[in-house]
N, CA, C and O of each residue as an XYZ file, in Angstrom:
444
protein
N       1.042     -1.063     -0.041
C       0.023     -0.118      0.162
C       1.082      1.312      0.331
O       1.882      1.564      1.232
N       0.730      2.113     -0.918
C       1.110      3.304     -0.548
C       0.229      4.241     -0.330
O      -0.827      4.474     -0.919
N       0.882      4.926      0.827
C       0.285      6.031      1.771
C       0.337      7.229      1.105
O       1.215      7.449      0.272
N      -0.861      8.353      1.502
C      -0.705      9.503      1.186
C       0.598     10.080      1.721
O       1.183      9.427      2.585
N       0.965     10.891      1.427
C       1.976     11.735      2.370
C       1.809     13.181      2.179
O       1.539     13.575      1.044
N       1.958     14.181      3.319
C       1.563     15.368      3.630
C       3.004     15.966      4.110
O       3.759     15.298      4.817
N       3.319     17.294      3.659
C       4.277     17.919      4.611
C       3.270     18.887      5.566
O       2.163     19.334      5.268
N       4.191     19.087      7.067
C       3.646     19.742      7.519
C       4.478     20.186      8.298
O       5.471     19.524      8.600
N       4.230     21.469      8.812
C       5.039     22.869      9.081
C       5.742     22.410     10.236
O       6.866     22.761     10.595
N       4.577     21.173     11.064
C       5.124     21.440     12.709
C       4.725     19.536     12.770
O       3.605     19.053     12.606
N       5.706     18.949     12.985
C       5.696     17.243     13.121
C       4.351     17.070     14.399
O       3.211     16.630     14.542
N       5.582     17.844     15.210
C       4.203     17.185     16.402
C       2.789     17.656     16.324
O       1.801     17.003     16.663
N       2.805     18.802     15.863
C       1.107     19.458     15.822
C       0.299     18.491     15.295
O      -0.737     18.002     15.746
N       1.131     18.188     13.892
C       0.646     17.385     12.852
C      -0.129     16.038     13.148
O      -1.248     15.693     12.768
N       1.017     15.219     14.131
C       1.062     14.017     14.727
C       0.094     14.171     15.850
O      -0.119     13.023     16.241
N      -0.581     14.989     16.547
C      -1.106     15.111     17.808
C      -2.774     15.524     16.847
O      -3.813     15.204     17.425
N      -2.854     16.029     15.813
C      -4.192     16.688     15.134
C      -4.337     14.970     14.670
O      -4.992     14.381     15.530
N      -4.082     14.443     14.021
C      -4.323     13.003     13.012
C      -4.395     11.992     14.387
O      -5.526     11.531     14.538
N      -3.714     11.694     15.097
C      -4.171     10.760     16.143
C      -4.764     11.119     17.429
O      -5.471     10.237     17.917
N      -4.648     12.176     18.078
C      -5.766     12.875     18.843
C      -7.186     13.173     17.944
O      -8.075     12.349     18.160
N      -7.487     14.168     17.035
C      -8.706     14.343     16.774
C      -9.018     13.450     15.523
O     -10.163     13.783     15.214
N      -8.636     12.581     14.728
C      -8.937     12.053     13.192
C      -9.240     10.586     13.964
O     -10.248      9.970     13.619
N      -8.395     10.046     14.974
C      -8.546      8.999     15.540
C      -7.684      7.785     14.390
O      -7.971      6.590     14.313
N      -6.725      8.417     13.682
C      -5.671      7.424     13.272
C      -5.015      7.313     14.411
O      -5.081      7.972     15.448
N      -4.065      5.966     13.952
C      -2.786      5.196     14.979
C      -1.442      5.671     14.182
O      -1.458      6.156     13.051
N      -0.625      5.513     14.737
C       1.160      5.519     14.651
C       1.589      4.420     14.405
O       1.942      3.702     15.341
N       1.703      3.874     12.774
C       2.076      2.971     12.958
C       4.129      2.646     12.545
O       4.693      1.557     12.444
N       4.615      3.775     12.432
C       5.680      3.937     12.426
C       6.304      5.166     12.463
O       5.917      6.039     11.687
N       7.654      5.487     13.621
C       7.862      7.089     13.533
C       9.365      6.747     13.102
O       9.699      5.596     13.384
N      10.356      7.553     12.456
C      11.232      7.315     11.734
C      12.867      7.443     12.928
O      13.130      8.183     13.877
N      13.375      6.695     12.470
C      14.356      7.098     14.293
C      15.129      8.147     14.384
O      15.915      8.013     15.321
N      15.278      9.363     13.689
C      15.326     10.537     13.835
C      14.117     11.933     14.003
O      14.165     13.163     13.996
N      12.975     10.753     14.163
C      11.611     11.427     14.153
C      11.209     12.497     13.091
O      10.081     12.958     13.265
N      11.854     12.946     12.106
C      11.458     13.342     10.957
C      10.070     13.443      9.694
O       9.652     14.182      8.803
N       9.699     11.829     10.538
C       8.545     11.266      9.325
C       7.937     10.411     10.104
O       8.459      9.732     10.988
N       6.494     10.441      9.687
C       5.473      8.916     10.379
C       4.779      8.650      9.831
O       4.091      9.489      9.250
N       4.605      7.551      9.727
C       3.088      6.679      9.446
C       1.926      6.523     10.257
O       1.952      6.106     11.415
N       0.760      6.913      9.540
C      -0.361      6.443     10.836
C      -1.515      5.852      9.772
O      -1.654      6.137      8.582
N      -2.083      5.181     10.382
C      -3.179      4.532     10.114
C      -4.811      4.530     10.504
O      -4.963      4.700     11.714
N      -5.532      4.441     10.078
C      -6.908      4.491      9.912
C      -7.911      3.258      9.099
O      -7.954      3.268      7.869
N      -8.440      2.558      9.633
C      -9.232      1.519      8.755
C      -8.594      0.867      7.292
O      -9.304      0.302      6.459
N      -7.121      1.059      7.154
C      -6.360      0.897      6.297
C      -5.985      1.355      5.564
O      -5.572      0.747      4.576
N      -5.941      2.701      5.684
C      -5.865      3.994      4.671
C      -4.741      4.515      5.714
O      -4.950      4.703      6.912
N      -3.515      4.714      5.047
C      -2.413      5.497      5.752
C      -1.783      6.447      5.126
O      -1.713      6.477      3.897
N      -1.352      7.168      5.756
C      -0.773      8.651      5.540
C       0.655      8.616      6.830
O       0.946      8.284      7.978
N       1.235      9.313      5.417
C       2.766      9.773      5.812
C       2.914     10.915      6.379
O       2.099     11.617      5.780
N       3.475     11.622      7.221
C       3.434     13.160      7.603
C       5.149     13.273      7.677
O       5.785     12.493      8.387
N       5.845     14.382      6.826
C       6.989     14.527      6.915
C       6.806     16.145      7.297
O       5.965     16.968      6.935
N       7.902     16.237      8.142
C       8.098     17.693      8.468
C       8.839     18.839      6.917
O       9.763     18.652      6.125
N       8.065     19.719      7.070
C       8.664     20.634      5.872
C       7.570     21.539      5.440
O       6.548     21.566      6.126
N       7.674     22.352      4.281
C       6.934     23.171      3.844
C       5.642     22.527      3.232
O       5.903     21.508      2.591
N       4.062     22.927      3.275
C       2.770     22.215      3.024
C       2.979     22.533      1.214
O       3.920     23.299      1.007
N       2.368     22.137      0.147
C       2.554     21.396     -0.430
C       1.409     22.581     -1.618
O       0.344     21.963     -1.653
N       1.247     23.795     -2.437
C       0.468     24.324     -2.644
C      -0.963     23.952     -3.006
O      -1.968     24.621     -2.765
N      -0.858     22.195     -3.926
C      -1.963     22.077     -4.581
C      -2.455     20.786     -3.490
O      -3.653     20.503     -3.496
N      -1.519     20.011     -2.558
C      -1.709     19.318     -1.537
C      -2.039     18.426     -2.241
O      -1.392     18.047     -3.217
N      -3.594     17.729     -1.673
C      -4.280     16.645     -2.450
C      -5.349     16.124     -1.719
O      -5.847     16.796     -0.816
N      -5.734     15.091     -1.976
C      -7.074     14.848     -0.856
C      -6.571     12.816     -0.659
O      -6.465     11.925     -1.501
N      -6.390     12.833      0.836
C      -6.956     11.144      0.930
C      -8.037     11.362      1.499
O      -8.518     12.308      2.123
N      -8.615      9.575      0.970
C      -9.870      9.342      1.250
C      -9.531      8.122      2.159
O      -8.812      7.153      1.916
N     -10.483      8.540      3.639
C     -10.688      7.879      4.317
C     -12.110      7.071      4.459
O     -13.074      7.763      4.785
N     -12.351      5.499      4.216
C     -13.810      5.173      3.863
C     -14.181      4.599      5.754
O     -13.600      3.951      6.625
N     -15.127      5.131      5.632
C     -16.044      4.982      6.961
C     -17.431      4.566      7.245
O     -18.388      4.824      6.514
N     -17.472      3.995      8.205
C     -19.453      3.608      7.732
C     -20.608      4.178      8.111
O     -21.733      3.713      7.924
N     -20.223      5.579      8.852
C     -21.192      6.690      8.971
C     -20.142      7.923      8.837
O     -19.252      8.173      9.651
N     -20.359      8.477      7.920
C     -20.251      9.923      7.913
C     -20.391     10.903      8.578
O     -19.519     11.647      9.028
N     -21.974     10.984      8.721
C     -22.779     11.841      9.886
C     -22.163     11.651     11.190
O     -21.823     12.567     11.939
N     -22.033     10.331     11.430
C     -21.746      9.928     12.847
C     -20.053     10.532     12.675
O     -19.738     11.304     13.582
N     -19.393     10.368     12.040
C     -17.931     11.271     11.882
C     -17.932     12.457     11.990
O     -17.512     12.867     13.072
N     -18.401     13.549     10.926
C     -18.657     14.679     11.418
C     -18.900     15.096     12.894
O     -18.195     15.875     13.537
N     -20.076     14.415     13.350
C     -20.553     14.824     14.762
C     -19.640     14.912     15.522
O     -19.395     15.923     16.181
N     -18.797     13.538     15.557
C     -17.710     13.258     16.492
C     -16.360     14.689     16.535
O     -15.828     15.256     17.489
N     -16.219     14.836     15.204
C     -15.406     15.317     15.024
C     -15.689     16.759     15.580
O     -14.886     17.105     16.446
N     -16.664     17.670     15.262
C     -17.343     18.468     15.699
C     -17.408     18.893     17.439
O     -17.153     19.932     18.048
N     -17.780     17.825     17.768
C     -17.978     17.573     19.137
C     -15.845     17.793     19.768
O     -15.455     18.372     20.782
N     -15.221     17.284     18.993
C     -14.008     16.933     19.359
C     -13.160     18.990     19.041
O     -12.094     19.361     19.533
N     -13.704     19.502     18.508
C     -13.394     20.935     17.994
C     -13.061     21.344     16.819
O     -12.679     22.487     16.566
N     -13.227     20.137     15.761
C     -12.533     20.198     14.551
C     -13.490     20.632     13.585
O     -14.614     20.213     13.306
N     -12.673     21.729     13.057
C     -13.699     22.138     11.962
C     -14.220     21.418     10.521
O     -13.278     20.932      9.896
N     -15.107     21.310     10.089
C     -15.501     20.563      9.229
C     -16.561     20.650      8.293
O     -17.541     21.350      8.549
N     -16.445     19.868      6.994
C     -17.192     20.857      5.681
C     -18.598     20.243      5.967
O     -18.910     19.429      6.837
N     -19.368     20.842      5.009
C     -20.729     19.991      5.205
C     -20.696     18.652      4.746
O     -19.753     18.230      4.077
N     -21.726     17.922      5.083
C     -21.596     16.047      4.930
C     -22.785     16.467      3.495
O     -23.911     16.956      3.598
N     -21.848     15.966      1.892
C     -22.386     15.873      0.897
C     -22.802     15.009      0.259
O     -22.312     14.004      0.773
N     -23.506     14.665     -0.691
C     -23.638     13.276     -1.564
C     -23.245     13.533     -3.032
O     -23.485     14.572     -3.648
N     -22.658     12.529     -3.473
C     -21.963     12.415     -4.977
C     -22.728     11.477     -5.392
O     -22.765     10.489     -4.659
N     -23.481     11.446     -6.514
C     -24.254     11.020     -7.298
C     -25.304      9.618     -6.562
O     -25.689      8.579     -7.100
N     -25.470     10.009     -5.503
C     -25.769      9.414     -4.691
C     -25.788      7.741     -4.108
O     -26.578      6.919     -3.641
N     -24.505      7.864     -4.447
C     -23.475      6.499     -4.479
C     -22.525      6.579     -3.043
O     -22.555      5.742     -2.141
N     -21.520      8.044     -3.091
C     -20.763      8.386     -2.198
C     -21.641      9.337     -0.916
O     -22.380     10.256     -1.271
N     -21.483      9.039      0.395
C     -21.826     10.717      0.992
C     -20.361     10.894      1.852
O     -19.754      9.997      2.438
N     -19.984     12.341      1.743
C     -18.642     12.685      1.850
C     -18.564     13.747      3.052
O     -19.446     14.454      3.540
N     -17.563     13.650      3.276
C     -17.159     15.067      4.233
C     -15.836     15.467      4.073
O     -14.966     14.805      3.507
N     -15.682     16.701      4.646
C     -13.956     17.373      3.750
C     -13.334     17.974      4.958
O     -13.553     19.179      5.077
N     -12.684     17.476      5.787
C     -11.529     17.975      6.663
C     -10.213     18.437      6.403
O      -9.462     17.974      5.544
N      -9.992     19.276      7.104
C      -8.414     19.870      6.413
C      -7.487     20.290      8.032
O      -7.839     21.002      8.973
N      -6.256     19.519      7.809
C      -5.809     19.623      8.936
C      -4.973     20.700      9.170
O      -4.752     21.141      8.042
N      -4.278     21.494     10.105
C      -4.021     22.390     10.856
C      -2.907     23.108      9.747
O      -2.436     24.180     10.127
N      -2.543     22.694      8.668
C      -1.831     23.100      7.482
C      -2.566     22.738      6.347
O      -2.008     22.474      5.282
N      -3.586     22.711      6.476
C      -4.922     22.991      5.181
C      -4.591     21.690      3.874
O      -4.947     21.661      2.696
N      -3.750     20.680      4.712
C      -4.440     19.498      3.565
C      -5.687     19.008      3.820
O      -6.027     18.993      5.003
N      -6.423     18.618      3.030
C      -7.659     17.614      2.583
C      -7.790     16.351      3.161
O      -7.098     15.420      2.747
N      -8.371     16.245      3.817
C      -8.890     14.725      4.007
C     -10.535     14.638      3.972
O     -11.255     15.400      4.617
N     -11.122     13.333      2.910
C     -12.167     13.288      2.660
C     -12.776     11.969      3.133
O     -12.382     10.922      2.617
N     -13.609     11.960      3.978
C     -14.207     10.810      4.683
C     -15.860     10.467      3.978
O     -16.917     11.081      3.829
N     -15.331      9.165      3.691
C     -15.938      8.713      2.349
C     -17.149      7.205      2.817
O     -16.715      6.060      2.949
N     -17.989      7.414      2.919
C     -19.048      6.459      3.165
C     -19.683      5.939      1.988
O     -20.601      6.667      1.613
N     -19.422      4.504      0.993
C     -20.075      4.330      0.376
C     -21.798      4.334      0.646
O     -22.049      4.526      1.836
N     -22.853      4.185     -0.102
C     -24.306      4.449     -0.186
C     -25.000      3.270     -0.670
O     -25.527      3.477     -1.763
N     -25.200      1.914     -0.138
C     -25.397      0.732     -0.958
C     -26.880      1.020     -1.001
O     -27.420      1.742     -0.163
N     -27.465      0.495     -1.901
C     -29.270      0.703     -2.437
C     -29.732     -0.640     -1.894
O     -30.909     -0.982     -2.011
């Protein structure tokens, strides 16, 4: 699996946000502490200290219930976007980390 990688200005703050607020678990920390891998529900994200990229990217995190995730994040003080549906097939929620990197929590809608 190739994780999505983000550059963050403050690695410790990034680690705290992803683990404490978004529910990721650290799976690897580099010996010199310059980068870390995180995982949630099979989705890997790598964080490395550096200047965030202008165009960034988007990481999709599959969840069972986007609305429940939105409520939990709001209660944890995370600024979240509006839950929206795409073509009646996916329910999505955009969240931005402290450096402006976008994550999209995604729920597949089954008929």
